[in-house]
C-alpha positions as CSV (number, residue, x, y, z in Angstrom):
1,M,118.1,99.5,122.6
2,N,116.7,96.1,123.5
3,D,113.2,94.9,122.6
4,K,111.6,95.9,125.9
5,E,113.1,99.4,125.7
6,M,111.9,99.7,122.1
7,L,108.4,98.6,123.1
8,K,108.3,101.1,126.0
9,Q,109.3,103.8,123.5
10,L,106.6,102.7,121.1
11,Y,104.0,103.0,123.9
12,E,105.2,106.4,124.8
13,D,105.4,107.5,121.1
14,M,101.8,106.3,120.6
15,Y,100.4,108.4,123.5
16,A,102.4,111.5,122.5
17,A,101.1,111.2,118.9
18,M,97.5,110.8,120.2
19,V,97.8,114.0,122.3
20,T,99.5,116.0,119.6
21,K,97.4,114.6,116.8
22,N,100.5,113.6,114.9
23,E,99.1,111.6,112.0
24,S,102.4,110.4,110.6
25,E,103.5,109.1,114.0
26,L,100.2,107.4,114.5
27,L,100.6,105.7,111.1
28,R,104.1,104.6,112.0
29,V,103.4,103.0,115.4
30,H,100.3,101.1,114.3
31,D,100.5,98.1,111.9
32,D,98.1,98.2,108.9
33,S,96.3,95.3,110.6
34,F,95.7,97.3,113.8
35,V,92.4,97.0,115.5
36,L,91.3,98.8,118.7
37,V,88.6,97.3,120.8
38,H,87.0,100.1,122.9
39,M,85.6,99.7,126.4
40,T,82.1,99.5,124.8
41,G,83.2,96.6,122.6
42,M,83.2,98.8,119.5
43,R,86.0,98.0,117.1
44,Q,88.0,100.4,114.9
45,D,90.6,99.5,112.4
46,K,93.7,101.6,112.0
47,K,92.3,104.1,109.4
48,A,89.0,104.7,111.4
49,Y,90.9,105.1,114.7
50,I,93.4,107.6,113.3
51,R,90.7,109.5,111.5
52,A,88.7,109.7,114.7
53,I,91.7,111.2,116.5
54,M,92.4,113.7,113.6
55,D,88.8,114.8,113.3
56,G,88.3,115.3,117.0
57,T,85.9,112.4,117.7
58,L,88.7,111.2,120.0
59,N,90.5,114.1,121.8
60,Y,93.3,113.2,124.0
61,Y,94.8,115.9,126.3
62,S,97.3,113.9,128.5
63,A,98.4,110.5,129.5
64,Q,100.4,109.7,132.6
65,T,101.6,106.1,132.8
66,E,101.3,104.4,136.2
67,D,102.4,100.9,135.2
68,L,103.8,99.2,132.1
69,Q,104.3,95.5,131.7
70,I,106.0,94.1,128.6
71,D,106.4,90.5,127.7
72,V,108.5,89.6,124.6
73,H,108.2,86.3,122.8
74,G,110.5,86.4,119.8
75,D,109.0,88.7,117.2
76,K,105.7,89.1,119.2
77,A,105.0,91.0,122.4
78,E,102.3,91.8,124.8
79,I,102.2,95.2,126.4
80,T,99.8,96.2,129.2
81,G,99.8,99.8,130.2
82,K,97.9,101.5,133.0
83,S,97.6,105.2,132.6
84,R,95.6,108.2,133.7
85,V,94.3,109.5,130.5
86,T,92.5,112.9,130.1
87,A,90.2,112.9,127.0
88,A,86.9,113.9,125.5
89,V,85.6,111.2,123.3
90,F,82.5,110.7,121.1
91,G,81.0,114.1,122.0
92,G,81.4,113.6,125.8
93,G,83.0,116.1,128.1
94,K,86.6,116.2,129.1
95,H,87.3,113.5,131.8
96,T,90.2,111.6,133.3
97,W,90.0,107.8,133.1
98,R,92.2,105.1,134.6
99,L,92.7,103.4,131.3
100,K,94.2,100.0,130.8
101,L,95.3,99.2,127.3
102,S,96.4,95.7,126.5
103,F,98.4,95.5,123.2
104,N,99.7,92.9,120.9
105,A,102.8,94.0,119.0
106,R,104.8,92.4,116.2
107,K,108.4,93.0,115.1
108,I,108.5,93.6,111.3
109,D,111.8,94.3,109.6
110,N,113.4,95.0,113.0
111,E,110.7,97.6,113.9
112,W,107.9,97.0,116.5
113,K,104.3,97.8,115.4
114,L,101.1,97.7,117.5
115,T,98.7,95.2,116.0
116,R,95.8,95.1,118.5
117,S,94.6,97.0,121.5
118,E,91.9,96.4,124.0
119,A,90.8,99.2,126.3
120,A,89.4,98.8,129.8
121,T,89.3,100.7,133.0
122,Y,91.2,99.7,136.2
């Protein structure tokens, strides 16, 4: 599997883990330095983000990828995914968003990890 294929799989694994609330998989795909910047500008580090998924603050029901762009630069990469995501977050009702996630990733010991993500709508 080449780097772009590995990064595509990482993106798919991340969404699958969010939907199934698979904590061990969420821990695997996100680097310890991971930070998520929500659409509101709120920032969550890896522990807070995963805790919010596990405790139901962030509930993800499905994600259907519509576009995925991957740019690899040695041991660093940028991933931009556009997906229709059905979720109920921060006490709001279940809704489907056109969610764009822009990621930074880093290859560590021959394994890609997500290091930063910024969310927006498209």
